[in-house]
C-alpha positions in Angstrom: -10.4 13.6 -4.0 -6.5 14.3 -3.5 -5.1 15.2 -0.3 -1.2 15.7 0.1 -0.5 14.3 -3.2 -2.5 11.0 -2.4 -6.0 9.9 -3.5 -8.5 9.7 -0.7 -10.7 6.9 -1.0 -14.5 7.9 -1.8 -15.9 5.8 0.9 -14.7 8.2 3.5 -17.6 9.0 6.3 -17.7 11.0 9.5 -16.7 9.1 12.8 -18.9 7.9 15.6 -19.8 9.3 18.8 -18.4 7.7 22.0 -19.8 8.1 25.4 -18.0 6.7 28.5 -20.3 6.8 31.8 -19.3 6.1 35.3 -16.5 3.6 34.4 -14.8 1.6 36.8 -12.1 -1.2 36.1 -9.9 -3.0 38.6 -7.9 -6.2 38.2 -5.6 -8.7 40.1 -2.0 -8.4 40.5 0.3 -11.6 40.2 0.0 -11.5 44.1 -3.7 -11.7 44.1 -4.5 -8.0 45.1 -6.9 -5.8 43.7 -5.7 -2.8 41.6 -8.0 -0.3 40.8 -7.0 1.0 37.2 -9.9 3.2 36.4 -12.4 5.0 38.8 -15.6 6.9 37.7 -14.4 7.9 34.4 -16.8 10.2 32.1 -16.1 11.2 28.8 -18.0 12.4 25.8 -16.3 12.4 22.2 -18.2 13.9 19.4 -18.2 12.4 16.0 -15.0 13.3 14.1 -13.1 14.7 17.2 -9.4 13.9 17.7 -8.9 13.2 21.2 -5.6 12.6 23.0 -5.3 10.7 26.3 -2.5 12.0 28.1 -1.0 11.1 31.7 1.8 9.2 33.4 2.4 5.5 33.1 0.1 3.1 34.8 -2.7 5.9 34.8 -5.2 3.6 32.9 -4.9 5.2 29.3 -4.4 1.9 27.5 -7.1 0.4 29.7 -9.5 2.9 28.5 -8.7 2.5 25.1 -9.0 -1.3 25.3 -12.8 -0.7 26.7 -13.5 1.4 23.7 -11.9 -1.1 21.4 -14.1 -4.0 23.0 -11.1 -5.9 24.2 -11.9 -5.7 27.7 -15.0 -5.0 29.8 -15.5 -2.6 32.6 -16.4 -3.8 36.2 -19.0 -0.9 36.4 -20.5 1.8 34.1 -21.0 1.6 30.4 -19.0 2.4 27.1 -21.1 3.0 23.9 -20.7 3.7 20.2 -23.5 5.8 18.5 -25.6 5.0 21.4 -25.0 1.2 21.1 -23.4 -0.7 24.2 -19.8 -1.7 23.3 -19.6 -5.5 24.1 -16.8 -7.0 22.1 -14.6 -6.1 19.2 -15.9 -4.9 15.8 -14.6 -3.6 12.6 -16.3 -0.3 13.3 -13.4 0.6 15.8 -9.8 0.2 14.3 -6.9 -0.4 16.8 -3.4 0.7 16.2 -0.5 -0.4 18.6 2.9 1.1 19.4 4.6 -1.7 17.3 3.2 -2.1 13.7 2.2 -6.0 14.6 2.5 -7.1 10.8 2.6 -10.6 9.8 5.9 -11.1 8.7 5.4 -13.8 6.3 2.8 -11.8 4.2 3.3 -8.9 1.9 2.3 -5.3 2.6 -0.7 -5.7 0.4 -1.9 -8.9 1.9 -1.2 -7.5 5.4 -3.3 -4.6 4.5 -6.2 -7.0 3.4 -6.1 -9.2 6.5 -9.6 -7.6 7.8 -11.4 -7.6 4.7 -10.5 -11.1 4.2 -11.5 -12.1 7.6 -14.8 -10.6 7.0 -15.4 -12.4 3.8 -15.5 -9.2 1.5 -12.0 -9.3 0.2 -13.2 -10.1 -3.4 -15.5 -7.1 -3.5 -13.2 -4.8 -1.6 -9.7 -5.6 -3.1 -9.4 -2.2 -5.1 -9.9 -0.3 -1.7 -6.4 -2.0 -0.6 -4.3 -0.4 -3.0 -6.2 2.8 -2.2 -5.4 2.9 1.3 -1.8 2.0 0.6 -1.5 5.1 -1.7 -3.2 7.1 1.0 -0.7 6.3 3.7 2.2 6.8 1.0 3.3 3.2 0.5 2.7 3.0 -3.1 5.3 0.8 -4.8 5.9 -1.2 -1.6 2.9 -3.3 -1.9 4.8 -6.5 -2.6 7.6 -5.7 0.0 7.6 -7.6 3.7 7.5 -6.2 6.7 11.1 -6.7 7.5 12.1 -4.4 4.2 10.6 -1.4 5.6 11.6 1.2 8.1 9.7 1.6 11.4 7.7 4.5 10.2 6.7 2.7 6.9 5.6 -0.3 8.7 3.3 2.0 11.2 1.9 3.4 7.9 1.1 0.0 6.6 -0.7 -0.7 10.1 -2.6 2.5 9.8 -3.9 1.4 6.1 -4.7 -2.0 7.8 -7.1 -0.2 10.2 -8.4 2.1 7.8 -9.5 -0.2 4.8 -12.1 -1.4 7.2 -13.8 2.0 7.4 -13.8 2.2 11.1 -16.1 5.0 12.7 -13.3 5.2 15.4 -9.8 4.8 15.2 -7.8 4.1 18.5 -4.4 4.6 18.6 -2.0 3.4 21.6 1.4 5.1 21.4 1.7 4.6 17.7 4.6 6.8 17.2 6.3 6.2 20.7 9.2 3.9 19.1 9.9 6.0 16.1 13.1 8.8 15.8 11.9 12.3 16.6 12.1 13.6 12.9 10.1 10.4 11.8 7.5 10.9 14.6 6.9 14.6 13.5 6.5 13.2 9.9 3.8 10.6 11.0 2.1 13.1 13.0 1.5 15.2 10.1 0.7 12.2 8.1 -1.8 11.1 10.7 -3.8 14.5 10.5 -4.0 14.5 6.9 -5.5 11.1 7.1 -7.9 12.4 9.7 -8.8 15.6 8.1 -9.8 13.7 4.8 -11.7 11.0 6.3 -13.3 12.4 9.3 -12.8 9.3 11.4 -13.0 10.0 15.2 -9.6 9.6 16.8 -8.6 8.6 20.2 -4.7 8.7 20.7 -2.9 7.7 23.9 0.4 9.5 24.4 2.9 10.3 27.1 4.1 13.3 24.9 2.8 16.8 25.8 4.0 18.2 22.6 2.7 15.5 20.6 -0.8 15.8 22.4 -1.3 19.6 22.0 -0.2 19.5 18.2 -2.6 16.8 17.1 -5.6 17.1 19.4 -9.0 18.9 19.5 -8.8 18.2 23.2 -6.4 16.8 25.6 -7.7 14.6 28.3 -5.3 14.7 31.3 -5.5 11.6 33.6 -4.4 11.1 37.1 -1.9 8.3 38.3 -3.8 5.1 39.4 -6.6 5.0 39.9 -7.0 6.6 36.7 -9.5 9.5 36.5 -9.8 12.4 34.6 -8.0 15.5 36.1 -8.9 18.0 33.4 -9.7 18.3 29.7 -8.0 21.1 27.7 -9.5 22.4 24.6 -6.9 23.5 22.3 -8.9 25.8 20.2 -6.1 26.6 17.8 -6.8 26.3 14.1 -4.9 24.0 11.8 -2.5 23.5 10.2 -0.6 24.4 13.4 2.7 25.8 14.0 4.8 23.7 16.4 6.4 27.0 17.8 3.2 28.9 18.0 3.2 30.7 21.6 -0.4 29.6 22.3 0.7 26.0 22.3 3.5 26.7 24.7 1.0 28.3 27.1 -1.3 25.3 26.9 1.9 23.1 27.5 2.7 25.0 30.5 -0.8 24.6 31.9 -0.8 21.0 31.3 2.9 20.4 32.8 1.5 22.4 35.9 -1.4 20.2 36.2 0.7 17.1 35.8 3.1 18.1 38.7 0.1 18.6 40.7 -1.7 15.2 40.3 1.9 13.5 40.8 2.1 15.2 44.4 -1.3 13.9 45.0 -0.5 10.2 44.6 -1.9 8.0 47.1 0.4 6.6 49.5 0.1 2.9 48.1 1.1 3.9 44.6 4.6 5.4 46.0 
């Protein structure tokens, strides 16, 4: 199969279903005070959905992403993937950070292969490394090192590294936040292309309302700490989407109004 000029690996499969029920999460600050990061969060994500988590800094978006990734545990409640409780990291859940986090001493091909090598299956899956490098548009840069790539290209390599493990869920923590506006729009379209090709469930953290409504099936708006779900917006606009479509501006206005409302409702201790 060819999508956007790049061959899509035939091992693509639908994403997983995520269930978050009654999740609370707190931690201690440097002074030893208890800080409530998440409070009674409930969220059901269907297989293959593209979900954006949107909210102000410190609202718990990244904390929720870490719980789904299995990098942290909740104080109360449960997080499940396809009915199984998440108790730790697993290759079925890929994670992409804001910074590419590539190993500078490895070539792009070797960076993409890291997960397969760690799992002991690189010999059997070696051909897929180049498949996914082509998928993200980095063909010809396989033997380059991270310092030789632009920020957008390095983030493409991070996507390939996550996707080559065939995750059911791809978790993205502001992966485009460090890019310039033009590259960011290009990468948004690239991400949608890959998502449509593979059917992977995507959970994408962002501060950018325009990015959220352009990418997502649903936008989950969170309140300031303690993080709760204020409202979920169904975008309901067919793809490919026109960034200047009036329907997107209407949703944007509603989200902005909600964010202003929840900002005014911050508890005194957060001010």
